[in-house]
C-alpha positions in Angstrom: 104.6 125.5 152.5 103.9 122.0 153.3 100.3 122.4 152.2 101.5 123.4 148.9 103.9 120.5 148.5 100.9 118.1 149.4 98.8 119.7 146.7 101.5 119.5 144.2 101.9 115.9 145.1 98.3 115.1 144.8 98.3 116.9 141.5 101.1 114.7 140.2 99.4 111.6 141.4 96.1 112.6 139.7 97.8 113.4 136.5 99.8 110.0 136.6 96.5 108.1 137.5 94.9 109.8 134.3 98.0 108.7 132.2 97.5 105.1 133.5 93.9 105.1 132.8 94.8 106.1 129.2 97.4 103.5 128.8 95.9 100.5 130.8 92.0 100.7 131.4 91.4 101.8 127.8 92.9 98.7 126.2 96.5 99.4 126.7 96.5 102.3 124.2 95.6 101.0 120.8 95.9 104.5 119.6 97.3 107.8 121.1 96.4 111.3 120.2 98.7 114.1 121.4 98.1 117.8 121.0 100.5 120.5 120.6 101.2 122.7 123.7 100.6 126.3 123.4 103.5 128.1 122.0 105.3 124.8 121.2 107.3 124.4 118.0 106.9 120.9 116.7 110.0 119.5 114.6 109.8 116.8 112.0 110.1 113.5 113.7 113.0 111.2 112.7 113.4 107.6 113.8 115.9 107.0 116.6 119.1 105.7 115.2 120.5 103.5 117.7 119.4 101.8 121.2 120.0 104.3 124.1 121.9 102.8 126.8 120.5 103.0 130.2 121.9 105.9 132.4 119.8 104.6 135.5 118.9 101.1 136.5 115.3 99.9 137.9 115.2 98.6 141.5 113.9 95.0 141.7 111.0 95.0 144.0 110.1 98.6 143.3 106.2 98.9 143.4 104.1 102.0 142.4 100.4 102.1 143.3 98.0 104.4 141.9 94.4 105.1 142.7 92.2 105.3 139.6 89.4 107.9 139.6 86.6 108.8 137.1 85.2 112.3 137.5 86.6 112.2 141.0 85.2 109.0 142.1 87.5 106.2 143.0 87.1 103.3 140.6 90.2 101.1 141.0 93.6 100.6 141.6 96.9 100.0 139.4 100.2 98.6 140.3 103.4 98.7 138.5 105.9 96.2 139.9 109.6 95.4 138.8 109.4 91.7 139.6 112.8 90.5 138.7 115.9 90.5 136.4 115.7 87.4 134.2 116.9 86.0 131.0 114.8 85.8 127.7 116.3 84.3 124.6 119.9 84.9 126.0 119.2 88.6 126.8 119.2 90.1 130.3 115.9 91.9 130.9 113.7 93.6 133.6 110.4 91.9 134.2 107.8 94.6 134.8 104.3 93.7 135.7 101.2 95.8 135.7 97.8 95.1 137.4 94.6 97.0 137.2 91.6 96.0 139.1 88.3 97.8 139.5 87.1 98.4 143.1 83.8 96.9 144.5 81.7 99.9 143.4 82.8 99.7 139.6 82.8 95.9 139.8 79.1 95.8 140.2 78.8 97.7 136.8 81.8 96.8 135.0 84.5 94.4 136.5 88.1 95.0 135.3 90.9 92.6 136.1 94.0 93.5 133.7 97.3 92.0 133.8 100.2 93.2 131.6 103.9 92.0 131.5 106.9 93.7 129.7 110.5 92.3 129.4 112.8 95.1 128.8 116.4 94.5 127.8 118.7 96.1 130.5 121.4 97.1 128.3 119.4 98.7 125.2 116.0 99.5 127.1 113.7 98.2 124.4 111.1 95.6 124.7 111.7 91.9 124.2 108.3 90.6 125.0 104.8 92.1 125.9 102.0 89.8 127.6 98.4 91.3 127.9 95.8 89.5 129.8 92.5 91.4 130.0 89.1 90.8 131.6 86.9 94.0 131.4 83.2 93.3 131.4 82.6 90.7 128.9 85.5 91.4 127.0 88.5 89.0 127.3 91.9 88.9 125.7 95.2 87.0 126.3 98.0 88.0 123.9 101.6 87.9 123.5 104.2 89.7 121.3 107.5 88.5 121.0 110.1 91.2 119.6 113.1 90.2 117.5 114.8 93.7 117.6 117.8 92.7 115.3 115.7 91.3 112.6 112.7 94.1 113.1 110.1 91.6 113.5 107.7 90.6 116.1 105.3 87.6 116.4 101.7 88.3 117.8 100.0 85.5 119.2 96.3 85.2 120.7 96.3 82.5 123.5 92.5 82.5 123.3 92.2 81.3 119.7 95.7 80.3 119.0 95.8 82.8 115.9 99.5 84.3 115.2 100.6 87.3 113.0 104.0 88.1 111.9 104.7 91.8 112.1 107.4 94.1 111.0 108.6 96.6 113.7 110.7 99.9 113.7 114.1 100.1 115.1 114.3 100.0 118.9 110.4 99.4 119.1 108.6 99.7 122.5 105.3 98.6 123.9 103.3 100.9 126.1 104.8 99.9 129.4 108.4 99.6 128.4 108.3 103.1 126.9 107.3 104.6 130.1 110.3 102.7 132.0 112.6 103.6 129.0 111.8 107.4 129.3 112.4 107.3 132.8 115.9 105.8 132.6 117.2 107.7 129.9 119.1 111.0 130.1 116.5 113.6 129.3 117.8 117.0 128.1 115.1 119.8 128.7 113.9 121.2 125.5 114.9 118.5 123.4 112.5 115.9 121.8 112.5 112.5 122.8 111.2 109.9 120.0 110.2 106.7 120.9 108.6 104.1 118.6 105.7 102.3 120.3 
């Protein structure tokens, strides 16, 4: 029985690490592709009407650590850390940081040192700011996106070349990391689809 539980735990960790590599290592998920599970019935997606109030709270100081493997070979570590509750433009928010680093083996071929920050409104669980700083091989990026959820707009800024871009966002928009934590804190009903705009 104990061995079975250990195998389940290891399988869960492997699946989570695989998801993290999709979201994080591949450039923070610029595009996603989901397939329909066998026997699943897909329904027409509708935009969420209103923010969903938190049913649970995040614990400041919580830190999740994942080993990232590629074809069974360890290639790095990822950390997700609830750093603090802070104030951003008059709104109380969770500051969650994610760090991804390649290990010594992969760093000889392709060094990865990525850092991400999401600021999640504690009341409505949508994102207020997303910061991405990537160093992957020769590739570099350092970007911020500030979300105005009431006006349904966002401002993208590259801190490397000072370019900016105004964006129109959907209602209750999430970034890739805030979506993970929002899903975790919501009241989920089995069999009912959960729709989030990322």
